[in-house]
N, CA, C and O atoms as a DFTB+ gen file, in Angstrom:
668 C
 N C O
     1  1     143.752      66.314      33.857
     2  2     143.117      67.157      33.632
     3  2     141.614      67.250      33.782
     4  3     140.932      67.096      32.769
     5  1     141.169      67.430      34.667
     6  2     139.727      66.686      34.620
     7  2     138.761      67.253      33.682
     8  3     138.900      68.469      33.548
     9  1     137.858      66.746      33.019
    10  2     137.258      67.259      31.925
    11  2     136.412      67.935      32.367
    12  3     135.563      67.918      31.477
    13  1     135.926      68.733      33.410
    14  2     135.214      69.972      33.531
    15  2     135.945      71.177      33.239
    16  3     135.593      72.127      32.539
    17  1     137.142      70.978      33.955
    18  2     137.874      71.740      33.286
    19  2     138.372      71.812      31.865
    20  3     138.658      72.867      31.299
    21  1     138.433      70.909      31.465
    22  2     138.852      71.111      29.595
    23  2     137.207      71.706      28.927
    24  3     137.150      72.269      27.834
    25  1     136.153      71.497      29.666
    26  2     135.245      71.974      28.994
    27  2     135.171      73.427      29.453
    28  3     135.131      74.379      28.673
    29  1     135.159      73.495      30.421
    30  2     135.292      75.239      31.347
    31  2     136.360      75.882      30.286
    32  3     136.034      76.963      29.794
    33  1     137.371      75.416      29.968
    34  2     138.135      76.398      28.959
    35  2     137.626      76.240      27.458
    36  3     137.859      77.087      26.595
    37  1     137.103      75.392      27.297
    38  2     136.416      75.371      26.227
    39  2     135.280      75.942      25.950
    40  3     134.914      76.026      24.778
    41  1     134.506      76.446      27.009
    42  2     133.290      77.199      26.879
    43  2     134.066      78.518      27.009
    44  3     133.676      79.441      26.294
    45  1     135.059      78.723      27.783
    46  2     135.546      80.223      28.119
    47  2     136.322      80.673      26.975
    48  3     136.824      81.796      27.032
    49  1     136.501      79.903      25.879
    50  2     137.334      80.308      24.851
    51  2     138.884      80.332      24.705
    52  3     139.684      80.887      23.952
    53  1     138.962      79.298      25.992
    54  2     140.581      79.759      26.198
    55  2     141.562      78.291      25.974
    56  3     140.993      77.212      26.141
    57  1     142.813      78.309      25.652
    58  2     143.658      77.188      25.477
    59  2     143.107      76.147      27.067
    60  3     142.421      76.320      28.074
    61  1     143.729      75.334      26.588
    62  2     144.199      73.638      28.004
    63  2     145.251      73.972      27.709
    64  3     145.764      73.953      26.591
    65  1     145.931      74.514      29.260
    66  2     147.217      74.920      29.264
    67  2     147.697      73.625      30.231
    68  3     146.895      72.761      30.585
    69  1     149.079      73.615      30.596
    70  2     149.755      73.184      32.081
    71  2     151.254      74.312      31.662
    72  3     151.543      75.331      31.035
    73  1     151.847      73.244      32.527
    74  2     152.983      73.999      32.526
    75  2     153.835      73.378      31.277
    76  3     154.469      74.151      30.559
    77  1     153.840      71.919      31.018
    78  2     154.002      71.188      30.039
    79  2     154.047      71.507      28.911
    80  3     155.077      71.767      28.289
    81  1     152.522      71.539      28.345
    82  2     151.879      71.686      26.960
    83  2     150.863      72.072      26.779
    84  3     150.075      71.748      27.668
    85  1     150.302      72.873      25.708
    86  2     149.430      73.975      25.863
    87  2     148.816      73.311      24.241
    88  3     149.592      73.028      23.328
    89  1     147.172      73.139      24.136
    90  2     146.791      72.811      23.538
    91  2     145.528      74.100      23.181
    92  3     144.820      74.451      24.125
    93  1     145.306      74.773      21.745
    94  2     144.453      75.814      21.754
    95  2     143.297      75.153      21.437
    96  3     143.367      73.978      21.079
    97  1     142.023      75.837      21.526
    98  2     140.813      75.192      21.637
    99  2     140.331      74.759      20.865
   100  3     139.450      73.906      20.983
   101  1     140.773      75.228      19.791
   102  2     140.565      74.556      17.987
   103  2     141.330      73.056      17.845
   104  3     140.845      72.132      17.193
   105  1     142.710      72.975      18.628
   106  2     143.433      71.772      18.552
   107  2     142.460      70.758      19.528
   108  3     141.847      69.792      19.076
   109  1     142.451      71.096      20.674
   110  2     141.137      70.109      21.626
   111  2     140.148      70.055      20.604
   112  3     140.254      68.903      20.181
   113  1     139.043      70.751      19.810
   114  2     138.186      70.576      19.105
   115  2     138.821      69.087      18.483
   116  3     138.570      67.965      18.921
   117  1     139.718      69.439      17.330
   118  2     140.301      68.463      16.170
   119  2     140.257      67.165      17.105
   120  3     139.441      66.259      16.938
   121  1     141.253      67.179      18.132
   122  2     141.501      65.905      18.887
   123  2     140.059      64.816      19.108
   124  3     139.987      63.593      18.991
   125  1     138.890      65.946      19.509
   126  2     137.646      65.032      20.390
   127  2     137.248      64.851      19.201
   128  3     136.859      63.703      18.984
   129  1     137.181      65.820      18.035
   130  2     136.553      64.704      16.743
   131  2     137.057      63.969      16.072
   132  3     136.302      63.227      15.444
   133  1     138.381      63.824      15.893
   134  2     139.062      62.460      15.494
   135  2     138.673      61.561      16.215
   136  3     138.093      60.486      16.062
   137  1     138.991      62.025      16.867
   138  2     138.426      60.661      18.834
   139  2     137.250      60.375      18.217
   140  3     137.467      59.287      17.682
   141  1     136.209      60.677      17.987
   142  2     134.889      60.382      17.942
   143  2     134.489      59.749      16.377
   144  3     133.590      58.939      16.149
   145  1     135.181      60.205      15.642
   146  2     135.143      59.708      14.332
   147  2     135.576      58.117      14.295
   148  3     135.056      57.247      13.597
   149  1     136.639      57.968      15.206
   150  2     137.668      56.614      14.999
   151  2     136.715      55.885      16.267
   152  3     137.148      54.761      16.519
   153  1     135.825      56.174      16.899
   154  2     134.963      55.263      17.529
   155  2     133.880      54.828      16.803
   156  3     133.290      53.748      16.758
   157  1     133.669      56.356      15.992
   158  2     132.346      55.579      15.065
   159  2     132.557      54.398      14.087
   160  3     131.872      53.375      14.075
   161  1     133.908      54.761      13.024
   162  2     134.518      53.758      12.156
   163  2     135.170      52.532      13.091
   164  3     135.409      51.624      12.295
   165  1     135.415      52.272      13.933
   166  2     135.408      51.178      14.664
   167  2     134.268      50.155      14.789
   168  3     134.324      48.963      14.486
   169  1     133.450      50.688      15.181
   170  2     132.079      50.382      15.750
   171  2     131.554      50.005      13.880
   172  3     131.093      48.864      13.914
   173  1     131.508      50.372      12.889
   174  2     130.961      50.234      12.067
   175  2     131.482      48.998      11.266
   176  3     130.734      48.193      10.710
   177  1     133.023      48.926      11.269
   178  2     134.138      47.869      11.109
   179  2     133.879      46.864      11.440
   180  3     133.742      45.972      10.602
   181  1     133.700      46.604      12.885
   182  2     133.055      45.740      13.524
   183  2     131.766      45.261      13.131
   184  3     131.748      44.079      12.788
   185  1     130.745      45.849      13.097
   186  2     129.245      45.601      12.159
   187  2     130.319      44.873      10.882
   188  3     130.609      43.681      10.974
   189  1     130.664      45.430      10.123
   190  2     131.044      45.235       9.092
   191  2     131.104      43.537       8.831
   192  3     130.446      42.804       8.093
   193  1     132.500      43.211      10.045
   194  2     132.908      41.891      10.155
   195  2     131.851      41.140      10.467
   196  3     131.892      39.925      10.277
   197  1     130.568      41.856      11.078
   198  2     129.863      40.709      11.470
   199  2     128.840      40.107      10.116
   200  3     128.673      38.998       9.609
   201  1     128.263      41.544       9.854
   202  2     126.989      41.810       8.692
   203  2     127.153      41.512       7.364
   204  3     126.273      40.913       6.745
   205  1     128.643      42.022       6.628
   206  2     129.027      42.017       5.736
   207  2     129.185      40.695       4.926
   208  3     129.073      39.535       5.322
   209  1     129.454      41.144       3.775
   210  2     129.714      39.705       2.965
   211  2     130.858      39.638       2.817
   212  3     131.320      40.580       3.460
   213  1     132.205      38.714       2.029
   214  2     133.267      38.627       1.948
   215  2     134.197      40.109       2.218
   216  3     135.012      40.458       3.073
   217  1     133.606      40.734       1.026
   218  2     134.133      42.073       0.864
   219  2     133.902      43.061       2.083
   220  3     134.766      43.663       2.721
   221  1     132.507      43.083       2.254
   222  2     132.460      43.851       3.952
   223  2     133.078      43.432       4.242
   224  3     134.092      43.832       3.670
   225  1     133.428      42.243       5.323
   226  2     134.290      41.854       6.039
   227  2     135.280      42.529       5.909
   228  3     135.469      43.328       6.827
   229  1     136.383      42.513       4.690
   230  2     137.450      42.523       4.995
   231  2     137.530      43.907       4.823
   232  3     138.622      44.437       5.026
   233  1     136.558      44.602       4.480
   234  2     136.549      46.044       4.342
   235  2     136.690      46.735       6.145
   236  3     137.492      47.575       6.551
   237  1     135.801      46.143       6.777
   238  2     135.438      46.355       8.220
   239  2     136.991      45.913       8.709
   240  3     137.771      46.790       9.081
   241  1     137.370      44.547       8.683
   242  2     138.246      44.554       9.239
   243  2     139.634      45.888       8.983
   244  3     140.153      46.452       9.946
   245  1     140.074      46.216       7.343
   246  2     140.573      47.156       7.577
   247  2     140.179      48.554       7.862
   248  3     140.916      49.471       7.500
   249  1     139.171      48.762       8.429
   250  2     138.732      50.062       9.237
   251  2     139.139      50.136      10.576
   252  3     139.766      51.062      11.090
   253  1     138.694      48.971      11.180
   254  2     139.090      48.745      12.615
   255  2     140.759      48.703      12.845
   256  3     141.414      49.221      13.751
   257  1     141.160      47.989      11.826
   258  2     142.615      48.255      12.187
   259  2     143.285      49.635      11.810
   260  3     144.090      50.279      12.484
   261  1     142.880      49.864      10.858
   262  2     143.480      51.638      10.628
   263  2     142.567      52.324      11.745
   264  3     143.489      52.388      12.558
   265  1     142.026      52.608      12.093
   266  2     140.579      53.483      12.979
   267  2     141.459      53.127      14.599
   268  3     141.732      53.831      15.571
   269  1     141.703      51.618      14.238
   270  2     142.612      51.557      16.021
   271  2     143.656      51.960      16.577
   272  3     143.887      52.139      17.772
   273  1     144.618      52.175      15.223
   274  2     146.064      52.306      15.033
   275  2     146.065      53.824      15.250
   276  3     146.859      54.235      16.096
   277  1     145.294      54.722      14.613
   278  2     145.002      56.097      14.297
   279  2     144.770      56.722      16.043
   280  3     145.346      57.703      16.514
   281  1     143.963      56.000      16.623
   282  2     143.386      56.240      18.269
   283  2     144.127      56.266      18.658
   284  3     144.575      57.285      19.184
   285  1     144.868      54.838      18.626
   286  2     146.017      54.952      19.833
   287  2     147.226      55.898      19.936
   288  3     147.803      56.029      21.016
   289  1     147.745      56.765      18.491
   290  2     148.477      57.225      18.590
   291  2     147.494      58.435      19.009
   292  3     147.956      58.886      20.057
   293  1     146.620      58.978      18.732
   294  2     145.988      60.193      18.965
   295  2     145.648      60.424      20.681
   296  3     145.870      61.427      21.358
   297  1     145.081      59.220      21.060
   298  2     145.262      58.687      22.966
   299  2     146.534      59.522      23.231
   300  3     146.630      60.583      23.848
   301  1     147.298      58.937      22.742
   302  2     148.933      58.963      23.391
   303  2     149.630      60.515      23.201
   304  3     150.669      60.905      23.732
   305  1     148.810      61.214      22.355
   306  2     149.042      62.503      21.899
   307  2     148.453      63.345      22.811
   308  3     149.125      64.174      23.425
   309  1     147.152      63.207      22.979
   310  2     146.477      63.566      24.457
   311  2     146.395      63.558      25.618
   312  3     145.703      64.267      26.348
   313  1     147.019      62.842      25.836
   314  2     147.627      62.147      27.332
   315  2     149.008      62.820      27.171
   316  3     149.599      63.167      28.194
   317  1     149.645      63.060      25.780
   318  2     151.096      64.002      26.346
   319  2     150.905      65.469      26.697
   320  3     151.690      66.194      27.308
   321  1     149.599      65.796      26.146
   322  2     149.074      66.902      26.034
   323  2     147.931      67.492      27.100
   324  3     147.303      68.545      27.201
   325  1     148.006      66.236      27.839
   326  2     147.512      66.660      29.297
   327  2     145.908      66.739      29.468
   328  3     145.180      67.031      30.416
   329  1     145.666      66.325      28.051
   330  2     144.151      65.678      28.120
   331  2     143.727      64.241      28.234
   332  3     143.555      63.480      27.282
   333  1     143.573      63.948      29.553
   334  2     143.639      62.583      30.337
   335  2     142.287      62.022      29.627
   336  3     141.972      60.868      29.338
   337  1     141.741      63.008      29.487
   338  2     139.857      62.310      28.994
   339  2     139.854      62.852      27.745
   340  3     140.681      63.764      27.788
   341  1     139.366      62.790      26.632
   342  2     139.061      63.692      25.554
   343  2     137.921      64.195      25.732
   344  3     137.007      63.543      26.238
   345  1     137.794      65.426      25.346
   346  2     136.414      65.575      25.518
   347  2     135.293      65.355      24.426
   348  3     135.546      64.676      23.431
   349  1     134.163      65.882      24.602
   350  2     133.092      65.157      23.451
   351  2     133.467      65.996      22.103
   352  3     133.932      67.135      22.056
   353  1     133.154      65.162      21.062
   354  2     133.119      65.875      20.090
   355  2     131.899      67.119      20.100
   356  3     130.801      66.589      19.931
   357  1     131.825      68.199      20.210
   358  2     131.237      69.565      19.340
   359  2     130.922      69.917      18.210
   360  3     130.029      70.765      18.188
   361  1     131.406      69.514      17.016
   362  2     131.603      69.949      15.844
   363  2     130.583      69.495      14.927
   364  3     130.409      69.955      13.798
   365  1     129.814      68.423      15.556
   366  2     128.899      67.881      14.793
   367  2     127.459      68.305      14.846
   368  3     126.919      68.344      15.952
   369  1     126.949      68.546      14.038
   370  2     125.263      69.300      14.634
   371  2     124.154      67.969      14.861
   372  3     124.256      66.797      14.501
   373  1     123.001      68.723      15.657
   374  2     122.319      67.266      16.214
   375  2     121.826      66.648      14.948
   376  3     121.721      65.430      15.097
   377  1     121.480      67.060      13.738
   378  2     121.093      66.685      12.738
   379  2     121.680      65.385      11.840
   380  3     121.280      64.426      11.179
   381  1     123.073      66.126      12.349
   382  2     124.594      65.237      11.488
   383  2     124.537      64.056      12.459
   384  3     124.666      62.961      11.910
   385  1     124.381      64.046      13.694
   386  2     124.488      62.905      14.930
   387  2     122.901      61.317      14.611
   388  3     122.758      60.098      14.704
   389  1     122.101      62.626      14.212
   390  2     120.805      61.611      13.939
   391  2     120.773      61.144      13.003
   392  3     120.191      60.062      12.922
   393  1     121.321      61.673      11.953
   394  2     121.672      61.011      10.443
   395  2     122.736      59.710      10.842
   396  3     122.704      58.536      10.471
   397  1     123.375      60.193      11.457
   398  2     124.549      58.861      11.505
   399  2     123.722      57.834      12.364
   400  3     123.766      56.639      12.072
   401  1     123.118      58.198      13.209
   402  2     122.449      57.042      14.786
   403  2     121.132      56.359      13.635
   404  3     120.695      55.228      13.848
   405  1     120.766      56.957      12.795
   406  2     119.671      56.473      11.533
   407  2     120.488      55.309      10.824
   408  3     120.181      54.121      10.729
   409  1     121.912      56.151      10.228
   410  2     122.451      55.168       9.205
   411  2     122.529      53.537       9.802
   412  3     122.074      52.464       9.408
   413  1     123.543      54.072      11.219
   414  2     123.889      52.414      11.685
   415  2     122.649      51.874      12.515
   416  3     122.663      50.776      13.071
   417  1     121.661      52.683      12.543
   418  2     119.961      51.488      12.762
   419  2     119.765      50.732      11.770
   420  3     119.344      49.585      11.923
   421  1     120.026      51.222      10.646
   422  2     119.739      50.538       8.949
   423  2     120.888      49.717       8.885
   424  3     120.474      48.704       8.320
   425  1     122.099      49.557       9.135
   426  2     123.012      48.926       8.848
   427  2     122.658      47.401       9.186
   428  3     122.618      46.345       8.555
   429  1     122.357      47.934      10.861
   430  2     121.928      46.896      11.673
   431  2     120.987      45.950      11.413
   432  3     120.991      44.872      12.007
   433  1     120.129      46.256      10.536
   434  2     119.018      45.569       9.389
   435  2     119.322      44.710       8.663
   436  3     118.504      43.816       8.444
   437  1     120.834      44.690       7.932
   438  2     121.159      44.585       6.915
   439  2     122.066      43.421       7.127
   440  3     122.648      43.141       8.175
   441  1     122.122      42.613       5.699
   442  2     123.224      41.613       6.135
   443  2     123.784      41.148       4.685
   444  3     122.887      41.203       3.843
   445  1     125.339      40.592       4.043
   446  2     125.394      40.195       3.053
   447  2     125.775      41.348       1.795
   448  3     126.684      42.145       2.021
   449  1     125.376      41.375       1.073
   450  2     125.308      42.429      -0.277
   451  2     124.666      43.190      -0.198
   452  3     124.834      43.912      -1.180
   453  1     123.439      43.806       0.828
   454  2     123.327      44.800       0.995
   455  2     123.816      45.343       1.729
   456  3     124.147      46.525       1.635
   457  1     124.040      44.409       2.927
   458  2     124.931      45.431       3.668
   459  2     126.134      46.439       3.354
   460  3     126.471      47.555       3.749
   461  1     126.650      45.417       2.376
   462  2     127.850      45.772       1.649
   463  2     127.623      46.957       1.193
   464  3     128.292      47.904       1.607
   465  1     126.672      47.116       0.288
   466  2     126.465      48.532      -0.835
   467  2     125.910      49.529       0.199
   468  3     126.068      50.738       0.029
   469  1     125.257      49.029       1.274
   470  2     124.615      50.491       2.063
   471  2     126.002      50.855       2.805
   472  3     126.314      52.046       2.822
   473  1     126.710      50.075       3.314
   474  2     128.142      50.677       4.443
   475  2     129.078      51.292       3.390
   476  3     129.458      52.409       3.741
   477  1     129.631      50.834       2.028
   478  2     130.086      51.353       1.035
   479  2     129.707      52.729       0.566
   480  3     130.528      53.530       0.120
   481  1     128.062      53.027       0.724
   482  2     127.696      54.037       0.385
   483  2     127.832      55.208       1.129
   484  3     128.112      56.334       0.718
   485  1     127.576      54.781       2.419
   486  2     127.877      55.459       3.743
   487  2     129.371      56.061       3.671
   488  3     129.769      57.217       3.525
   489  1     130.007      54.905       3.821
   490  2     131.645      55.133       4.062
   491  2     132.046      56.195       2.867
   492  3     132.688      57.201       3.168
   493  1     131.811      56.048       2.059
   494  2     132.666      57.164       0.519
   495  2     131.948      58.166       0.978
   496  3     132.764      58.946       1.468
   497  1     131.137      58.490       1.072
   498  2     130.605      59.693       1.684
   499  2     131.111      60.141       2.944
   500  3     131.683      61.197       2.675
   501  1     131.231      59.899       4.313
   502  2     132.057      60.041       5.304
   503  2     133.181      60.372       5.204
   504  3     133.640      61.438       5.616
   505  1     133.845      59.407       4.581
   506  2     134.941      59.857       4.488
   507  2     135.415      60.807       3.379
   508  3     136.489      61.368       3.595
   509  1     134.970      60.997       2.566
   510  2     134.908      62.352       1.618
   511  2     134.901      63.326       2.393
   512  3     135.816      64.140       2.269
   513  1     133.826      63.554       3.475
   514  2     133.624      64.708       4.252
   515  2     134.897      64.735       5.333
   516  3     135.411      65.809       5.644
   517  1     135.280      63.689       5.782
   518  2     136.593      63.960       7.060
   519  2     137.656      64.241       6.087
   520  3     138.649      64.800       6.552
   521  1     137.653      64.000       4.970
   522  2     139.148      64.314       4.243
   523  2     138.865      65.627       4.017
   524  3     139.933      66.239       4.030
   525  1     137.740      66.524       3.770
   526  2     137.724      67.991       3.230
   527  2     137.422      68.893       4.685
   528  3     137.144      70.088       4.781
   529  1     137.561      68.005       5.618
   530  2     138.026      68.952       6.905
   531  2     139.340      68.111       7.542
   532  3     139.645      68.525       8.660
   533  1     139.901      67.370       7.203
   534  2     141.460      67.486       7.825
   535  2     141.998      68.191       7.024
   536  3     142.234      67.697       5.921
   537  1     142.413      69.697       7.308
   538  2     143.013      70.264       6.995
   539  2     144.044      70.428       8.009
   540  3     143.693      70.508       9.186
   541  1     145.664      70.507       7.591
   542  2     146.557      70.741       9.200
   543  2     147.023      72.129       8.807
   544  3     147.959      72.437       9.544
   545  1     146.715      73.179       7.857
   546  2     146.678      74.683       8.236
   547  2     146.265      75.232       9.349
   548  3     146.803      76.164       9.947
   549  1     144.816      74.362       9.780
   550  2     144.447      75.144      11.006
   551  2     144.455      74.534      12.317
   552  3     143.663      74.470      13.258
   553  1     145.408      74.185      12.108
   554  2     146.019      73.251      13.543
   555  2     147.038      73.911      14.000
   556  3     147.912      74.172      13.173
   557  1     147.200      74.290      15.161
   558  2     147.961      75.125      15.565
   559  2     149.647      74.121      16.415
   560  3     150.829      74.430      16.565
   561  1     149.176      73.438      16.602
   562  2     150.336      72.242      17.313
   563  2     150.964      71.302      16.130
   564  3     150.165      70.608      15.502
   565  1     152.093      71.253      15.856
   566  2     152.807      71.284      14.558
   567  2     152.670      69.443      14.643
   568  3     152.342      68.852      13.614
   569  1     152.940      68.668      15.899
   570  2     152.529      67.140      15.583
   571  2     151.197      67.094      15.164
   572  3     150.955      66.569      14.077
   573  1     150.229      67.587      15.891
   574  2     148.835      66.972      15.490
   575  2     148.246      67.626      13.831
   576  3     147.234      67.328      13.195
   577  1     149.174      68.444      13.568
   578  2     149.269      68.822      11.868
   579  2     149.776      67.758      11.235
   580  3     149.111      67.266      10.323
   581  1     150.784      67.310      11.515
   582  2     151.315      66.185      10.783
   583  2     150.585      64.540      10.599
   584  3     150.484      63.725       9.683
   585  1     150.112      64.634      12.237
   586  2     149.548      63.080      12.274
   587  2     148.504      63.604      11.213
   588  3     148.541      63.126      10.079
   589  1     147.504      64.642      11.563
   590  2     146.413      64.913      10.311
   591  2     146.668      64.493       8.941
   592  3     145.851      63.980       8.177
   593  1     148.019      64.794       8.688
   594  2     148.381      65.357       6.941
   595  2     148.805      63.650       6.859
   596  3     148.623      63.142       5.752
   597  1     149.312      62.812       7.869
   598  2     149.616      61.902       7.143
   599  2     148.259      60.537       7.384
   600  3     148.230      59.440       6.826
   601  1     147.322      61.070       8.327
   602  2     145.896      60.180       8.163
   603  2     145.053      60.411       6.688
   604  3     144.419      59.569       6.053
   605  1     145.249      61.676       6.415
   606  2     144.738      61.732       4.887
   607  2     144.736      60.396       3.997
   608  3     143.662      59.832       3.784
   609  1     145.902      59.905       3.493
   610  2     146.216      59.184       2.457
   611  2     145.137      58.039       2.859
   612  3     144.149      57.702       2.207
   613  1     145.687      57.420       4.378
   614  2     144.068      56.975       4.930
   615  2     142.853      56.781       4.513
   616  3     142.356      55.785       3.986
   617  1     142.370      57.860       4.797
   618  2     141.081      58.095       4.643
   619  2     140.483      58.134       2.932
   620  3     139.316      57.941       2.592
   621  1     141.661      58.441       2.019
   622  2     141.301      58.320       0.806
   623  2     141.196      56.938       0.763
   624  3     140.084      56.511       0.452
   625  1     142.075      56.125       0.999
   626  2     142.190      54.746       0.800
   627  2     141.120      53.971       0.968
   628  3     140.815      53.009       0.263
   629  1     140.222      54.610       2.422
   630  2     138.998      54.005       2.868
   631  2     137.739      54.425       2.100
   632  3     136.718      53.767       2.305
   633  1     137.703      55.415       1.268
   634  2     136.724      56.302       0.681
   635  2     137.212      55.496      -0.617
   636  3     136.363      54.659      -0.924
   637  1     137.787      55.494      -1.060
   638  2     137.705      54.908      -2.548
   639  2     137.720      53.045      -2.417
   640  3     137.389      52.340      -3.370
   641  1     138.002      52.684      -1.558
   642  2     137.321      50.813      -1.324
   643  2     136.341      50.864      -0.779
   644  3     135.713      49.812      -0.893
   645  1     135.671      51.887       0.016
   646  2     133.869      52.022       0.281
   647  2     133.056      52.293      -1.522
   648  3     132.185      51.593      -2.037
   649  1     133.580      53.245      -1.972
   650  2     132.859      53.290      -3.570
   651  2     133.167      51.852      -4.348
   652  3     132.310      51.539      -5.174
   653  1     133.999      51.176      -4.226
   654  2     134.034      49.987      -4.403
   655  2     132.953      48.614      -4.252
   656  3     132.314      47.893      -5.018
   657  1     133.164      48.732      -2.879
   658  2     132.353      48.029      -2.099
   659  2     130.782      48.038      -2.037
   660  3     129.959      47.268      -1.541
   661  1     130.680      49.414      -2.856
   662  2     129.050      49.907      -2.908
   663  2     129.038      49.441      -4.322
   664  3     127.843      49.181      -4.454
   665  1     129.535      49.200      -5.330
   666  2     129.102      49.095      -6.274
   667  2     128.452      47.491      -6.761
   668  3     127.937      47.343      -7.869
């Protein structure tokens, strides 16, 4: 299914559908948001592996490993539901995007313990926010809801590890 068809369906408030599978607009938005989060977390993890001290490097490796694995499952789910291209995440406001870009820019200028403290603080807050958003009861597709439910303990572990890193 082409991206413009998906975007049209999202704008029209309909489902993204075909004969084999249907995702509601809300479920397609969840997929888009989770994918965007994974891409950001993988980038942050790679930066931590380069710029962090030992703790930051280990945390970064965990982010890359976990978010790459989840994104592979999410991408397979999307393809199974005929979302060959995952749509852009429309759930973030311009201010949230700017804040994230500003944080990534700030992190690029830090090294070692200073980097670890900053990424720990940012990742703890970010993961707490995502845990609050990850509500499987709002998802109509049972497989997607199960994926989100299974993801929550990983997000919590990332938040807890980030808090330790920030100290």
